[in-house]
N, C-alpha and C positions, 0 to 999 in steps of 0.2 A: 756710282750714281744711285741716288735714293729718291723714291717717289712718295710724296706725302699721300696718305690714304684718301684724303678728301679730293685729290685732283680728278679722280675718275667720276665723282658724283655729278658734276654739272652736265656730263654727256648724257646721262640717263633721261633727263627731262625732255630731250628732243627725240628720243627713240620712239618712232611711230611707224607703223606699217604702211605699205603702199605699193602699187604696181610700178614696175620699171617703165619709164617714159622718155620724153625727149631730152637731149643733152645739147650743150653749146660750148664752144671754145673761142676764146678771144686772145689776140696778141696786141700788145700796146707798148709804148715806151717813149723815150725822149733822147734825141741826139743833140748834145750841146757842146760847142767848142768855141774858144775865143783866144785872144791874145791879151795878157794882163801882167801887171807889175805886182808882185807879191810883197808881203811885209818885210822880206829880206832884201828888198830893192832889186830883185832878180826878175827878168822878163820870162814869162812862161807861155807855152802854147798848149792848151788843154781845156778841159771842161771847167767852166765857171759855176754852172749848175751841175746837177747830178745826171749823167747819161745812164740810161737803164733800159732794159727790155723785160717785159713781164708776160707770162702766160697764165691765163685763168680759165676756169670752166665750171659749169654746173650741170647737174643731171636731175631732172624732175623725178622724184621717187613716188609722187602721188600723195594725196591727202594733205597738200600744203607743205610737204617736206622736200628738201632738195639737198643733194650732196655737192660740195664745193671743193676746189683745189686752187692753189695759187703758187706760182714759182716766179721769182724776180731776181735778176742779177744786175750789177752795176759794172760799167766798163769805162776805159779810157779811149775815147774815139780817135785820139791822135796816134795811138799805137795798137789799138784793138785788144789790149790786155785787160785783165780784171782790174778793178779800180785800185786796190791796194794789196800789197803782199801781206799774207796772213789772214785775209778775209776769206770766208767760205765761198764756193762757187755761186750758190744761190744766197748771196749776202742779204738781199732785200727781204725775201720771204720764201719759205717752203712749208706750206701747210695743206692739210686736208681737213674737211669739216662738214657740218650739217647746219642748215638754216631752216627755220619754220616760223610759225606764228609767235613763238616766244623769243625770237632773236636768232643769233648765229653763234656757233662755237667752232673754233679751229684749234688744231693740235699741230705743233711743230715749232718753227722759228719765225718770228714776226715782231713788228713793233709792239712795245708794251702799251698799257692803257694810256699812259701820259704822252709818250712820244707819238702815238698814232693820232692824237687830237690837237697837240699844241701848235702845229704849223698854221692853224687857222687864225692865229693871233699875231702874225707878223706879215707886213706888206709883201715880203718876198717869199712867204711860206717857209721860212727857215731853210732856204734852198739856193742861196747865193753866197758864195765864199767871199765876195768883195764887199757888197753894200749892206747886207742884212745885219742889223744889230744883234739878232738872235744867234747868229752862226757860231761865234766864238764863246759866248758866255752863258747861254741857257744851260742849266743842269751841269754846271762846271765841275762840281764835286760828286757827280752821281753816274757811275757806270751801271746801266741796267743789269748787265751780266758781267761780273768782275773777271770771269774767265771764259768769255763767250767766243773768242777767236783763237786762231792758231797760237801755239806756244802759251796757251792760257793767258793771253793778253785781254784787257777789258774791252767790252762792247758797249758803246753809248747808244742806246735806243732799242735794241732788240734782245729778246730772250731766246735762248736755246731750250729745247725740251719743254716748251711752254704750252699753256692752255689759255685761250683768249676768248672772251665773251663780249658780244655787242648786243645791247637790247634794242627792241623796236622803239620808235618814237612815241612818247605819250605827251601830247600837247606841246611838242617841241623839245621835251626833255629826253635824254638818252643816258644810259649807264654803260660804262666800259670797264671790264675787269681783266686782270692778267695775273698769272702765277706760273711757277715752273718747278721742275725737279731740280734739286741742288746737286752740285758736282763736288766730289771729294778732291782736295788738292792733289796734284800729280805726285805719285810715289808715297802717298799717305794711306795707310791701311784704314779700312772702315773701323770706326770707333776710336780713332786717334783724337788727340786734343784739337788738332786743326779741323778735323771733320766735325767734331762735336760742337765747335763754335759757329758752324753755319746755321742760319735761320731760314725759315720758309719765306721766299720772296713773294711780294704781292703788290698790286697796283690797282687803284680805282680812280676813275674820272667821271664826274657828273657834268654833263653838257646841256646847254640850252641854245637852240638855234631856230629862230622863227622870225620872219619878217626882217626888219632892219637890225635886229640885235642878236648877238651871240655871246655866250659866256661859258667859262669852264673853271672847275675847281678839281684839282687832282692831288693825290697823295700816294707815295710809293716807298717801299723798302726793298733793298736788294738782299742777296744771300749773305752778305757780310755785315748787314745791319745798317748800312748807309741809308739816309732818307732824303726825300725831295718833296717839296710842296710847290705847286704851281697854280697861279690864278691868271686867267686871261679874259679880256673883254674886247668886243668889236662892235662898232656902230656904223651904219651905212645910210647916207642920204643921197638919193639919186646916184650919180657917178662917183661920189666921194666916199671913201671908207677910212675910218680911224681905228687904230689897234693899240692896245696896251697890255703889258704882261708883267707879272712879278713872280720871281722864283727864288726859293731858298733851298740850297742843297748842303748837306752835312755829311762828312766822312771822317771818322777817327779824330773828332774834335775840331776839324777845320770847317768853317762855315763860309759859304759864298752866297751873297745876296745880290740879286740882279733886278734891274728895272729897265724896261724898254718901251718906247713909243714909236709908232710909225704911221704913215698915211699913204693912201693911193688915190689918184684921180685919173679917170679915163676920159679922154677927149677924142672921139672918133676912133682912129686906129692907133692913137698915141696913149701910152700909159706912163704917168709920172709917179715916182715913189720917193719918199724921204723917210729917214729914221734916225733915232738916237737911242743909245743904250749905255748903261753904266753897271759895272760889277765892283762890289766891295768884297775883298777876301780877308777874313779875320779882322774886320774893322778898318782896313786900309783900302783906298781906291786902287784897284789893280788894272782896270781898263775902262776907257771911255771911247765909244764909237759914234761917229756921225757919218751917215751914208746917204747917197742919193743915186737915182737911176732914171733913165728914160728908155722906153721900148717902143718900137714901131712894128705893128702886125701887118705883114703882107697878106696873111690869111688867118683862119682860125688855128692853123697848125704851124705856121712859119713866122718867125719874128727875128729882128735884130735889136740889140740893146747896147747901151753905154752905161757903165757903173763907175762910181768913185767913192772913196771913203777915207776918213782920217781916223787913225786909231792911236789913242794916247795911253802910254804905259807909265809906270812910276818914274822911269829914267829916260824915256824916249817917246817921240811922236813919229808915226810912220804913215805914209800915204799909199793907198792902193788905187788902181784904176785900170780899166780895160774895156774892150769891145768884144761882143760875142754874137753868135747866131744859134738859134734853137729851132728844132723841128720835132713836133710830136706826131705820133702815129697810133 
């Protein structure tokens, strides 16, 4: 493992003295389970959204400075097991950091600058395996960490050995940055050709969120030189919200271009969602998704929902549908 000399620099700007003071601890999460028909036409019992549990905390260090930590794991509620074989125990996040007047900085494993913000531009929050048009196709060619999981398999979304910065809001504008130490390929000595080909990964996202409008522009590069550019826009009028996103990911000469649109309308306890998405891979349409869903909220924490989607591939069209229940805490 090698650490770029500049990685430690962002930590210094937050270093400020202060007396030890009050601390807090929070536990939160989501338990989601449903019955659904997948794209292989097989009926499944399990999470349609992501079931997770998270622990977080802060300690007031005085002088406007606070220490933070976050631990988050994902699991399969139907079996109680971790979400996927090969994922780390704290797959979602494991960070410690500082926050103050200049923003917050965290060290460890977490969502990178792009993935931590893009969910705001899909009606399902990129969090629904059936109906969300973003689920299958956003960032198609872009693993954030090409060897971020067990057996050096790729991780889409999170960086290991990372540094993450989130700025305070300036008139609705925020900046989010991420980078990480690079890992030598397994069995390769330092200084080998494979190691020398690694580059410093980085990500930056500029966001605007004020009143009825939200927008995002992000650009990233991973340790193997693959790149991703993402643009998102959201508008809200009363109980109606419309979302649009464009994404271009490139890896080793392969280019995936994605366009998605979705909408949400809230009527009392009922939420209606609909969306469309298309991905072109190397100039050929590789997938088109049309999704719809309806959710009924028994309370702020508990809801039931029905989802359906049609996914068209070059040689086949497949239908997915299911019903689920979610409880947040």
